[in-house]
N, C-alpha and C positions, 0 to 999 in steps of 0.2 A: 636150927639156926641159919638164916639165909647168908648169902654170901657177902652182902655189906656188912651185916653184923660182925662177921668172922673176920673181915678184912680190917675193920674198924678195931677189934679187939688186938689184931696180930699187930697194927700199926702203934697202939699205946703199948703192947708189950715190947716192942721193938725201941720205941721212945724211952721208955723205963731202962731198958739195956744200955743204950746209948749214954743215957744220962750217968748212970754207974760208971760206965767205961770212960768217959769224960774225966770224972773224978779221978780215976786212976792215972791216965794220961796226964793230965794237968800236974798232977801230984809229983811225977817222975821228974828228977833233977836235968834239966836241960843242959845244965853246965858241964856235966859228967857224961852226956851221952847217953843216958839210961833209956830214953825213949829208941834208941836204936835195937834195943831188944823186945821191943812190943810187936805183936804180930803183924800191925799195919806198914810197920817199917819196910819190910821187903816188897810188898806191892808197889808201895810209893817209889821204891828204888827201880822199879823196871820202868816206871813213867821218867824218872828223873835220868836213867840213862838213854833211854829213847830220845829225850829232849836235847841231849847232847848231839846225837846224830842228827835229828831233824834241824836244829838251829845252826849246825856247823856250816850250813850253805850261806849264812850270813856274816861270816868271819869268824876269827878265832876267840874274840871277846864273846859275841852272842854264842859261839858254840860251847863255850865253858858255862855262861849264864844260861844257856838251854837247859842244862840238867834241873835246875831249879825252876825255870818258866814251863817246863813239860810237867814236873811234878803238881805245880799249881794250876796250871791250866786245864790239866784233865778233869778235875773235879768242877771247875768252873764252867767248862764246856757241857759237862754232864748234867749241871745244874740248869743250865740255859736249855739243853735240848729237853729235859724232862718236862720244863716249864711251858716252852713254845710248842714242842710237839704232841706233849699228852695232857698238858694242862694240870700236871701232878705237882701240887705244891709241897705235899708231904717229902715225894721223892727228892724234889730240888732242895728242899730243907736239909734232906740228910746229905746230899752232894755237898752243900755249903760247908755241913759239920765237916766233912772229909776234907773240905780246903781248909779249915780251922787246923785240923790234924796235921795236915801236910806242913803248915807254918810251923806248929811245934816241933815237927821233924828238922824243919829248914834252921830252926833257931838255934838247934844245938850244932849244926855245921857252921852257922855264923860265927856263934860265941867261940867255938874252938879254933877260929882263925888267929887269934892273937897268939895263945901258947897251944900248940897242936897236941893232942893226946889221942884223938880217936883213930883208930885203925881203920883205913879206908880199904876199898876193895882189893887195893894193890897188895894188902898186908902190912902195909907201912903207915907211919902217921904222916901228916901233911907236910913236916918239913922235909921228907924226903922226895916231895913233889906229887904232884896230882890233887892238891886240895883246891878246889874250885874257889873257895871263899878266899883264900889268902891271895890267889892271883885276882880276883875281882875288887876286893878291898884295897890291895896294894895299887892297883891301877887308877882307882879312885881316889887314893891318898887317906883312905879311912880305916887301915888296918888296926891303929891304935884304939879304935872307937869299936872293934869287934864286939866287946862285952855288951857294952850299950846296945848296939844293933840286935845281938843276939837276944838280948833281953826284952828289947821293944816289939820283935818278931814274935817273941813267945807271948807275951800280952796280947797282942794283937790277934795270935792264933785261938787263944782263950776266949777272947771276946766274941770272934766269929762263931766258935764252936757254940758259946752259951746262947747268941743270938740265933743261931740256927735252931738250936732246942726249943727256944721259946717259939719260933716260927712254925717249927713241926708240931708243937703242943698246941699252938692256935689252930692249925688245920685239923686236928682230931677232936677238938672241943665238942662237935655234935655230929655223927655220921650224916645227917640230912644236908650238911652245907659242903660237901665235898662237891665238885663239880665233874669233871671228866676222870675223876681217880679210881673209880670202881667200873668193873664191867657190868 
């Protein structure tokens, strides 16, 4: 089997695995924080915490919002780089899928801001301090709408994940149609 055929089959296998994983992630109860136990939560948390440090230079509000920005910008930048630098539409679609997952992860945090139950990195719930979305929504006068906003973010994340899977499937429809995706 040549390299292109092998790579094509690997992409199809990855696409099937991500479709199954999407089903699992989407079904997790974002209202209770189940997604926080998923494999991807920890890597996303690294970019979340890095975002606080990076955006702190723009003031307190952006420093706090920077956690979510870092978590969402990482897959978006990765998608843009894969598309622009490598012409890798499949890789870019997978990065966009990760953006959708990141939104699912964020939805739990936003939803929790109304009546905090999640245990944060500090080991305490948000009412004890350190809950980004309590601060952010309070500052915007939107904390009473935390459940609605969390639900909308969850729906947006699901939609982006599904669209990314469709895009990825479109790119693997026939191996001859790849541009610069294989050596």
